[in-house]
N, C-alpha and C positions, 0 to 999 in steps of 0.2 A: 495648634497649640499643645494638644495631649501627647501627641507624636513627640513636638521638640521634646518637652517635659522630659517622656522615657527617654530618649536620644541623651541628653544631658544627664541625667541619674547615671547612666549606663557607662558615659561619657569617665563618670567621677569616679564610679565604682571601679573601672578600669584602673584608673590612675591609681588608685588606693590596691590594689593587688598588684600592679607592677612594682610596688615597695621602694623603699628607700630613695624611688622613685625612676622609673625607665625616664619620666618626664621634668617633673617637679626639680632635682636638682639644678637643670640645666636651664627651666624655667620657672622659676617664686611666682611669677607674677599669674600664673595660671589657679592660685588660691582665690584669686576673685569670686571664681566661682563654687568653689567650697565654701567661702564666707559669707555668702548672702542666705537670709531667713525663707529657706524653699517655699514656708506657707506663706510668705505676706505675698498680699495681691495686691500690694501699694505700687501705680506705675510713676517713673521718674519725669514730670514733667521738664521738656527741655526745647530749650531756643536753638536757633541756629541763627548765627551768624555770616551770612557768605555764600548763600545756597546756589553758589552756578553748579557747573559743572559737578566740578568734586564734590560740593557738599550736598548735590541731590543724589548722588553714588550713594555717601553715605546715609542719606535719610532711605533711600531703600532697601536697607537694612533694618535700620533702626525703626522705621514702617511697619515690619514683621517682627516683631519684638512685643509679644503682649505685656511685660514691661515697662514699654518706654511709652511717650504718647509727647509728641511734636508738636508745641504748643504759640511758638513765637519765631518768627523770621522776621530779619535784619537784610537790607539788602538796599543799595541806591539804582540799581540797574533793574527794571523794570522788568526785563525779559528771563530774569533768573526768576524773581517773586512770580511770575508767571506760570511759570515752569514747578516751581517747588511748591505751589499752590494743589497743583493735580497729585500730588503727594502725599500734603497735610491741607487740605481743603478746610478744616477747622482754626488752622492757624490763624494766630494775633500776627498783622504785619505791623511793621517799624521801619521809619527811614533812616533812626539813630540807635546806633547800638547800645548807648547809654540809656536811653527809655527802655531798652529789650532787659537791660541790667537792673534798673530799676522796679521790673516787673514782680510781685513778691510768687505772682503763680510759676515762676522759672525756677526750676531747683539748679539745673545744671547747664551748660553753654557749649556748643560746638563751635568753635571756629574754624572759619574754610576761607581765609579772605588772602589778599596776596600778603607775600612777607613781612614787607615794610609794615603793617599796619598789628602785626601778631604782639608785638610789645606790649603797647601802649591799650589793646582790649583785653589780654590774659592777664596784666595788672590790677584793670578796672575790673574783671572779673571777680578775678580773686578776692579784691578789696569788698566785692557786694556781699561776699560769700557766696559763692558759685560755683559748684565742682566744673570741672574744666578738661575738655578734649579740644585739643589744639594742633590743626596741622601742622606735620614737617614743613621745612625746621620750624623747630620753636621759636627763636627770632632772628632778628638782620645783621644781631650784631653778637659776640662772644659775651660780651658784658651785659646786654641785656636776657639775654639766655639764663645767665648768673642772677641777676637780679630775680625772674620769674619764678625761677626753681628757688631760691630763698622766700619769697613771697608766698610760696606752695608748704614751704615747711613753716613760715610763722602762721600763718592761715590755718594750714591742719587741712584744706579743702584736697580734695580729689585730682589727681592731675594725670592726663595722659595724653602721648604725641603720637602722631601719625604714621609710628614702625610698625606697619604688618608684619614682619616679618617675625616679629617675637611672638607672635600665632600661629603661624602657618607650621600646620605639624610636619612638613619637609623640612625644615630648620630646625623645628623642636628636635625631632629625632636625630637629625644630624649631629645637631650639637652636644647630644647625650655621647653619642658616638666618638666623638674628638675628644669628650673630657674622658668618657672613657679609657682612653688610649687606642680604641681601635685602629686607627691610623696612623700610630708611635707618634713622634716627638711633631709639631707641627713648626715645618721652620720657613714656610713664606707663602704669601696670599698673592693670588694677582684676581683685580676684581675689574669689569669693566662694561659699560653698556651702551650700545649701538645702535641707532636708528637711523635713518632715512626721511626725513621730514624737516619744513622750515620751522615748527610748531608754534607758527603762526595762526590766528584767529582771524577772518572777515571782519571788520568793522570800520566803518567810517572814520575820517582822520580825525576827528575829535573825540573820538571813542577807543585810537588805538592803544593808548597807554593803559586806560579801564582795561580794555579785552586782553591786550599784551603786555601784560606786567611782568613777566617769564623773560622778557625779552629786555628788560633794561635794566641797569645797577642801581639807579633808584629806587627801585622795586625789588630786586630780586638778586642774588648770585650765580642765577645760571645753573649749569648742570651740575655743580656742588651741591648747592642746597636742593633743588628739583629733583635731582637724582641719584649723588654719589651718597647723600645721606643714608640711606638705606642699605649701601653696600658696605659701607665704613662702620658701620654698627655690626654686622652680621662680623667683620673682622675682629673687633675688640670682643665680641660673645664668643669666639673661637678660640682666643686668647687670653680668655680673661685678666687683658692687659689693655693701655691705652697705651698709643705711641706719644713718644717726644717730641719728636721732629718730623718736620715735612717738608718738602722742597717739590718745586716742576713748575710748569709753562705751558697758559694756554693762547689763544688766538683767536681770528676771525678770518678762515680761509676759504670759506665757500659760501656760507650766507650773508653776503654782503646786501643787505638789503634796508642798513638803519639802526641796528639792533647793538646795542653796546657791551652784553653779554657775550662771552666767548662759545665757538662753535664745535671748538675742540681743546680738549685738557689732557694733561698727563702730571700724577702727584704719584711721590714717592713717600710713604710714612715709616718713618724708622722706630722699631723699639728698641727699651735698653740692652735688649738679647741680642740685640742685630738683628733680629727678624726682622722682614721689610713684608710691605702690605702697598702694592702697586695700584693706582687703581688710572684707567684711562673712560675719558668718554668721547666720541665722536659724531656729527650727527647727519651725515654725509655720505654714512655706507652702514648697511644694516645685518651684512653677510654673517657678522659673529654675535649677533642679539647682545643679550646677557646674560654674566654668569658670576659666582666667584669661587677660583679655583684654589680651593685649600689643599696646599699639599705638606704630607709631613710623610716621616722617613718608611712606612709601611704601605701606605697609599693615600689615593685623594680622592676628596670627593666634590661634589660639585652640586652644593644645597638647591639650588633655581630649578635643576631638571630631576633633581633629588636620586642621583646616581655615585656610584661610588667605583674604586680601581682599586684590588692591591699590586701592589709591587710583584710579588712573589707567590705568595701564599694563596690558596683560595679559603674561603669562611669558613669555618668548622659547622657542623651541620646544628649544632645549637646556638652558632650567628644566625643562622638563616630561621630556623624558628622563631627564634625572637624578635626578627625583624617582619616577621608573616603574623607574630601576635599582636603587635605592635599595630599594622597595616588591618588586619579584618577586625579586632575585638576592642579598638579604639578609636582611633580615627573615623573610619567607618559608622561608629554608632553618632557622631556628630552631621549634625545638618549643615549642608555646606550649599555658598551661593558662587557665580562664577566670579571670575579677575575683572578689572574694568580695564582693563588691556589686554593684547593678543600676547602670550609667549613668546619674547622675541631670542630663539634660541640657535643655535650654531645648528648648521647641517647637519653632522655627523658627529655622532659621539659615541664609540664604544664602551660599554661596561655592562653593571648591575643597577636596577630602579632598586628604589628603597621602599616605596609607596606603591607601586603602579606607574603604569605611565602616563596617564594623564593627573597633570596636580588637581584636586576639586575646587582650589582655592587657592587667594594668597595669605587669606591670614585676616583680613578685613571684616570679615563677620564675627568672627570668636572675640576681635578686638574690641569692636565696637559693645560685643555681649557682656564683655569683661570690664569695661567700663559702665556698663549698666548696672550690675551685681557691684561692682564698690560704691556705686553712689547709693545703693539702697542699704550694705552693708555698713556704709563710711568707713571701709576701712582700706588704708592704701596697699595694692601689693607691693609685694617686696620686688625693689630693683628695677621697676619697668618704666620710673621716670628718669631714674638715672643713668641708665644705658641707652635710653635718648637723649635723653642730654648731652652725653658724650659722645653720640650721633652728630647733632647738630653742632657740637664745636669742634670736632673735626674737620666737619664739612667749611665752616667757615675759616679755620686755621689753614687748610688746604685754599681756600680762595684770596687770602691773605697772599700766602706765598706764591701762586700763582702773579699777583698783583703786582708784588715787592720785587718778584725774581730773585729771591735770597731762602735762605732755609729758615725758616719760624720751627721757635721752638715754644712746646703748650706751657702760659705763661702758670706758674704755683698756685695764684690768687683764684685762679679759677676750677682748680681741683680740690672736688668735694669731701669734703669732712662726714664721712657717713658710718655708721655703725657696725657694716659687717666690713670693713676694709681687709682686718686680718685675714679674711675667708675667703675673701676675693678683691683681687689689686687693681680693678678694673674701680675698684671705688675709693680708691684713696683720697 
């Protein structure tokens, strides 16, 4: 605990020394670490709704946080409860999430249930006065996402959504470089996520939908809501805009096993400037892995690998020193843990690394720490929810374009009115 405390102080100190911010300008949500009362010994009492595999992964970080205490669990699947109790043996167990929300001992809730259940649970949690961390995608429909966001505003409760790249040191550094013009004008983004597995869990027939909810349209939007939401958020973060049009196509061409969600998709998102962001996902070939290739007039950056390549010129010595300072003085100071999946990277990639060859984490631990700090301080970090909202919205609009096989336009009524829209077009 003492080591973690020292590391966090050093982390915050270096953020300050970086001035007008090596990082804060691109990632204002990091303010959560500075807002909390560092002398407070209060522990946030957390309830986990849906402690399955993802929920247990999040719990593995929360149980190591001296400012968090998991006091309640809720699930209808007993094996998940049994495993979760190994991480939080003193937690009270509920079968009905509404009973957990009625528990006055619960300050904040983490929702890691199937997508189609997010809306009713999130709305109920906010109405119950609980601060909320909801796994991505925020909700099953765009209208539901908008209602949850408005409920977050009207209740004043803290709301985080599981977009861990917002807290990934590689992405934070890359976005600062992009926004500073290091790679020139960004004119295209190519994002993809390729796997080679059927995404199916073993289950008896009567539990198939419960265990394999990601494979059925009545519970999930498949690749768009499970994978694309992360990478579409990267694109809007880089460009500080939202695209207004999307078109695409999806199909089931390989995994013909009774699933109803597509096993391959392709989308094109079009910004008003004419810049396009393409997104592809295939789950019958993993050779190229996953990446976002952000193409600028002076160079290209691949944040998942943390690599950059300049078109013609080598970086100046001062630029190299800046990268070294960020790597050694800031990110090495933060205690990291491993990712929940193996990096799915292409076999070969030339260029220079920004933060070293081996990524230390994917942002999940810092995201959860920031959530706990925000609950303690009761100060919602700027833009963290809005970035996640637009990620969810674009994923859902992309799925609509695949289903209807037409160009879909972002509805004006679902664009957010936000105080900082003058400075950040993404929040208009």
